[in-house]
N, C-alpha and C positions, 0 to 999 in steps of 0.2 A: 672297274678301272684297271688298265694294265699297269705293269711295273714302271714303265718309262714315265707316263703321265703322273702316276702316283708319286714317284721320286721328285719330280719337278714341283708338284703341289706341296710335298712335305718340306722341301727347302724354302718355299715361299712361306709356309706356315712357321718355320723356325725364325725367319725374318720378322714375321708378324709378332711372334712371342717376344723377340728382343725389343721391339718397339713398345712393348708393355712391361718393360723393366724385368723380364725374366732372363737371367744370364744363361746363355747357351754357348758353350765353347765348341771349337771345331771337333774335338773328340766326342762331345755330346751329340753333335750332328751325325757323325758316323755311326754312333750307337743307335740313334733314332732310325736311320736308314736301314740298319741291320734288323732292328726289331720289326719295322714295317715289312721288310722282305720275308720275315718268318711268319708274321701274323696275317699279311695280306690286307687289302683295303675294303673287303666286302662287309665285315662285321665292324661297324663304327664303334660300338661299345668296347669291344675287345681291343681295337686299335687305340682308343683313347686311354685305356688302362695301361697298355704296353708303353705308349709314348710318355705318359705321365711318370712312369717308373724311372725313365732315364733323363727326362727333361725338367721335372719339378723336384727341386732339392729341399724345399722347405714348405711349410704350411701356406705361407703367403704365395709362393710360386705355384702351388697346386690350385689355389683359388683362381689365380690369374690364368693358369693353364686351362682349367675347366671352362671358364668364360670364353677364352680365345678359341678353344677347340669347337665349341658350339657355334660361335660366330663364323669361323673359317670353313668348317666342313658341313654347314647347313645345306640341306638338299632342297631342290625346287618342289613347290606344291603343284599338283596336277597329275596325279597318278591314278585317276579314277578308272581309266580303261583297263590298265593292267591289274588293278585291285579287283575289278569285277571279274576278269578272266581267271585270276587266281581263286576267287570264291567259287567259281564253277568247277575248277579242277579239284578243289578241296571237297566239294559236294560229291563229285564222282567217286573220289577215293573213299568217302564214308558210305556210299551207296544210298544217299538220301532219296526219298521217294519223289521229291519235287525237282530233282536234278534236270529232268527233261524239260521242265518249264523254263529253267534258267537257260538251258541250251537253246530252247526254242526262241526265247527272247533275243539271245545273242545271234542266232541264225537270221532272225528277221532284220536285226540291225545290219548284219553283213549283206543281206539281200538288198536292203535300202541303199546301202553304200554302193553296191555293185551297179545299181541303177542310177547312180549320180550322173550329172551332166558331163563330168570329165570322163567317166567310164564309157558313156554313150559316144562321146566324141572320139575316144581312143580307138573305137572300132573302125573309123574311117580316116583317122589322122595318125600317121606313123610317128611323128615327132611327139605328140601327146602320149601315145602308147609307150614310147621309149622313156619319156619323162616319168610316167607312173611306175615303171619298173625300177627306177633308181632307188638304191637303199635309203637315201635320205627321205624321199617322198613316202616310201612305204613305212618307214619308222614314224613319220609324222602322222600318217593316216591311221596307223595301227596303235599309236600311243606307246611305242617302245621306249620308255623313259630311260632305261639303262643305256641303250645304244645312242640315244640323243644326248644324254649327259656326257658320255665319253667323247662324242664328236665335238660337242661344245667346249669341253676341256682341252681337246687337241687344238681347236681353233683359238682358244684363249692363249695357249702357250705359243702358238705360231704368231699371233698378233702382239705378243709381249704385253698382255693386259696389266701385269704387275708394275709397268712403268707409268701407268696413268696417274697424273698428278692433279688435274682439275676436272671438275664436273662438266665443264663445257667441252671436254674432249669426247663426250659420249658418242657423237655422230661419227667421229674419226674411227673410233674403235668398233662401232657397230658395222661400218662398211668393211673394215679389215676382217672382222670375224665372219661376216656373211660370205665374203669371198673365200675365206679359208675353209668354211664348212661346205662350200659348193652350192651356193644359192643362185649363181649366175643363170643356169638353165631355167629355173623358176621365173626369174625376172624377165628373161627373153620371151618365154612362153606367155607371160602375162601381157607383155607389150604387143604380142602378135594377136592375142585373143580379145583384147579389150573392146574393140569395135565390131568384131565379127561374131563372137560367141559370148554374149554377156553373162549367161548362166554359168558356163564353164569358167569364165573369167572370175566371177564372184567366188566360186568354190576354190579356185586356185589362190585367190587373194586371202581366203581364210587359212589355207595351208601356210602361205607365206607369213601371215600374221602370227600363227603359232610359233614359227621358227623365230621371228623377230622378237616376240614376247619372251621366249626362253633366253635368247641372247641378251636382250635388254636387262632381264633380271640378273644374269651372270655379270654383266658390266657394272650394274649398280652395286652388287655385292662386292665386286672387285675394287670398286672405288672406295667403298666404306672400309674395306680391309687394308688396302695398300696405301691409298692417299691419306687415310686417317693416321696411319703409322708415320708417313712422311711428314705430315703436319705436326704430329707430336714431337718428332725429332727437330723440326724447324723451330718450334717454340722453345724447346729445351736449349738449343744452340743459341737462340736469341737471348734467353735469360742468363746463360753462362757469360755473355759478353756485355750485358747492360750494366750500367753503374748501379751498385746495390742501393744507393739512396733513391733511385728512381723506381724501385720495385713497389708496385701498388699493393694495398692490403689484400685484394682479391687474388693476387698472384702468390701470396705467402705460402699457401698449401702446396702449390706446384714447386716453389723454391725449396721447401722442406724435402719433398720427394727427390728433388734433384740432388740436394746435399746428401741425403741418405744413400742415393745410388753412387755418388762419387766416393762416399766413405766406404761403401762395400767394395768398390773397385780398388781403392787404396789398401783396404784391409786385406783383400785377396793378394795384392801384390807384395805387401810387406809382412804378411802374417805367416809366411811359409816357415817350415821347420829349418832350424839353423843347421848349417853344415857341420858334420862331425869333425872333431879335431883329429888331424893325422900326424901331428908332431908335438913335441913338448916333453914334459916329464912323464916317464913311464909309470903307470899305475899297476904295481906288481900284484897286489891282491886280486884286482879285477881281471888282470891278464891270466893269472893261474886258475881262477874260477872258470873263465871262458875256455881254458885249455882242457878242462875235464872231458869235454866231448871228443878230444883228439888224443886221449891217453897221456895227458900232461905235456904234450908238445905245443908250445905257444905260437901257433900259426897266425893268430890275430892279436897283435899287441893292442893294449888299451892305454890311452893317454889320460893324464889328469887334465881336467878342464878348470881353468881359473874363472871363478864367478865374479863378474864385474858388478859394481854397484849400479843399480838401475837408474838411468838418467831421469830427470824430471823437467817438466815444462812449466814456466811461470808466464802467464798471459796477463799483461797490464793494458787495460782498455780505457781510452777516453770515451766517455758516454755523454759528452756535451753536444748539444745542437745536432747537426746532420751527421756527425761522426758516429752517433749512437747506432745508426742503421748498420754501419760497417761492423761495429763491435758485436752486434747481435748475431750476424752471420758468421763471424769468426768464432765466437763461442759455440754456436750451434755446430759448426764443423768440427771443432776440437772435441766436443763431448760426444759427437757421433762416432768418433774413432777411439773410444776408450778401450776397446778390446785389444788394440795393437799399439796405441799411443801410451807412452809412459805417463805416470801420474801427473795430472795437470792441476795446478793451483791458479785460481783466477782472482784478479784484482780489478776494481773499477774506480774511476775518479772523474771528477771535473776539476774541483779544487782539492777537497778532502778525499783521501784514498782509503779504501777498506777492502778486506778479503771477502769474496763472495762465493768461495768454493762450495761451502755447505749448501747454499741455496740451490746450486745446480745438481747437487747430489740428492737433495730431498724433494725438490719441487719439479714439476714439468717445466720444460725449457722455456715456454712462453711466460709462465708465471714467474720464473726466476728472473728473466730479462726485464719484465715489468717492475719487479721489486728493485732490481739494480737501478733502473732509470729513475724511480721515485726517490731512492735513497741517496744517489750520488750525482744526479743531474745538477747543472748550474754553470757558472762561468769557469773557464779553464785557468788553472794555475799549476804549471808543471813543477815549479819550484817546491810548492807545498806537497804535491803528490809524491815527488821523489823523496822528500823528507819523511813522509809517512811510510813509504815503502821501505826505506832504510831501517826505520825503527821496527817494522813488522817482520821483514823477511830477509834483510841483507845477510844476516848470519847463517841463513839456511841455504844460501847459494854456494855451490861448489863447482869443481871442474866438470861435473857431469850435467850441469843445469843449462838449459836453453831459455833465455828470456825473450819474449815477444812483446813488443810495445806497439799498440795501434793508436795512432793519433796524427793530426794534421800539423803538429808542431807550432800552432799559433797560440801565443801565450799572453795576448793582451798587453804587450810591451812590458811584462814583468820579468824578473830574473828567473831563467829556467833552471838554475842550479845545475849547470853542466858538470860541476865537480862531483856531484852525487851520481850522475849518470856514468862518469868515468870510473867511479868505485864499483858500480854494478858490472861494468864491462870487464874490469880487471879480475873479478871473482868468477864469472860464468864462463862456460865453454863457448857460447856464442850469444851475441846480442843482436836481435833482428828488429828493425823498425819498419813498420808497414804504414805508409802514408796514402790516404785515399786521393789526395790532390795530385794533379799531373806535375811532373818534374819542373815544368816551366814556371809553375807557381811557387816553387820552393825558394825561400829567401825574399819574397815580395811582401810588402806590408809588415805585419807583425810576426811573420814566420821566422822561427829560430832554427830552421832546418840546416843552414850552413854550419852552425856550430854543433848541432846534434849529430850530423853525419860523421864528424871526426871521432866520435866516441861509440860508434856502432860497427860491428863486424859486417853487417849487411843493412843497407837502407834502400828500400825499393817502393815503387808505386804499386798500390794494390787497391783497386776499386771495383773489381768484378769477381764473379765466382771462378772463372777460369784462371785468373791470376792467383787467387787464393788456393785453388787446388794444386797448382804448380809449386807454390811455396811450401804447402804442407807435405807434398810428395817428397820434396828435397829434404824437408825436416825429418820425415820418417826414415829416409834412406840414411841420413846422418846418424840418427839415434841407434839404428840397427848396426851400423859399422863401428860404433863406439865400443 
């Protein structure tokens, strides 16, 4: 495979990796191209090791990489002819006594082929003779797999096979690749010989079928590689925007993978090293120690850094009825971000409220959520929930605390105790209310949202994963700037 075709396939492979949740940055892509240029594309095992070193950053990535590499760079079966020839060459090199038998068998096969109907016809037909001299036909007749694979890869690149989205497009790409690989003279010769030279026509059709079979295999592999990745992205985009209450049980595993991927993305964005302080109070001891390397001359002043108290998140989730589905995904998202998110305390309620932080620290997320639903499910009473929260945690709220409340604000016509909500708002840095209902429904029926909004810094609609990601992203940005 030459460098140009190899680079194109490598870029397609990187897209294939990204579709399988392996994060590959533009810098990683450049490193991969550099590695491939050094190692070449002839030794697949060596290439796999080299690419894995720059593209797989974790054990999970390496597992996904190995599977993807084998799928993407798999080769066509059908190398019997070249393998037989190589066996004869190896026998010659060893001086085996039966080398002449192998050579004799190969020569007989060559003689039989030379006496084929096409060769016989070529003696009297200049067009057929010219056709048999073409590199494509010679490679097909001689079984030159490497040359054929290169020609088919070039045809795939010219036909933009990576854009294939539906299996019904096979015919369209088959015709484009046959034209790109130069099959037209074969087709024209077959049309001319079909009724006049049936034996030569049958042989020519066998050659054409070899080519079509190879291209058909390449198209089907291309569909499985590229269209599958596009389908995966389409499903993920759909799940990001569907209401969380509509996520069916068999989609839960996919949702979890999607949440983990979003969490990794946010962690990467907000988990960078903090910028060093360039002003403030001079740290004289540290400055003098640093100056030892410059004979006591303080070329690099060191500044004192004020350590701020780490902010904390308090998540209060209504787990009654259909709202429980939203609470589940909010808690899954928050706890997937524990590496970069400040310490999170979790509370659950329908009427009675209790802290459930330890359950999420000690139990698997699914077990913890099931325990929450069993212990705190029931009819909603915001007034009692706020009273319980005030007794449990109001004194722990400070100017560095962000309180997130998830609920639809429907209180069964009971007193929501907005005075207690006002106390929470007055003590915390920010009070965020997430409501799964659309804004048009706020204030209808037994909804207490018009009064609740007055005591929140932010009150917003949140009923799908994309909205939740955006809110958590802003939350992380705010806690880092604090």
